[in-house]
Phi, psi and omega in degrees: 000143181276155176306313181301318181297315180292329176293323176288327176300311186283343176272354182295118178303344178270001178300130185283073183247356184093357184296339180293345180272358186248149177244003183056036172082001187280336171299305179296334175293317173300319179296331180277356178109007180293134178281151179301326185291346178272002183303314178305321180289327175298315176300317180301315178298318177297317181294338180265353188234258185296327181286327176296316182295324181288323181292319181294319177302312182298318177304308179296320179298320176300310183300313182297322179292318182288333176308326175069014179297150180301333182255032184289338176291326176295328174297319178288329176296316176297322181289317177300323178293321180297320178297316180300318180299332178271353182247091191288322182290124178290334177297315180296316180297315181294322178291325179291322180295313181299312178294328177295319174299313181298315185295318187290322179296323178289310180299324182292340177284345185247319181243162180284087176247036184300324180297318182287317177297316183288355178295340175068039179211167180275133177245142177292156186301325187294319184293317180295317177303315184296317178294320178295318179300318179296318182290328182279352180081022178283150176278172176302318178293316175301319179299310180296324182288325173304308178298311184299310183299316180303315181295322179296316184285332174295315177301311188286322182291319181293314180302320180296326178284327183277325185216077188311135177213177181298117183305328182297330177298317180300320177293320176299322177293320176301316179298319182295333179278356185302315177300323177296317181296318180291328174300315175301312181301315182297327182286333191246343189302327185264010182291148184228341184230147178298335178290342178271359178309120180293158183226047174287151182235161178224078186308321185292316178299322180292322179294316178301316179301317179297317178296321180299324180304323187263006178284144179270346183237100178209149177264328183246163178288326181201000000 
């Protein structure tokens, strides 16, 4: 199989990784009063903050796995810790861990990820995606683009369920987000060290996520 084919497969929103249980924070944003018309701006904020950190982590995980060093698992542990240090919200960390478990279970059924599974620990989603991308033959840029596009489609799919609007508008917003996605790719594709992992933050998104955890009326986990 070719890398472009596998990239499309992994970016498919119907992939059974548990992503359908997540709204990428748009449900708590709506609950806090964000208007549907603000979704494009919301996507921009995510692509410049939390999603950039995730994409960078995935790129570095891919590179670490491909290096093939005997201590590559130790390298992934260091990278996972660096991601956690940059993800202040325990709600966001818990969601990423849940998705990481689901993604690893799926990927391990297709590729040889015995070492990652056998480590006996929880990996954040970005690390698992990066290792999977390495096994699938994706480039660093394709890996970053995969993470970014998946975030865009998660937000739009959830928004459509929460505040129904013309689906064509969602497609238009996805197209509008493309320059931001490519900007993210350009910023992270050449990273080589965990120490270079970016650390932009989105305090309001984190606050909304914390409030959402305690909400008694919610459709999504996060």
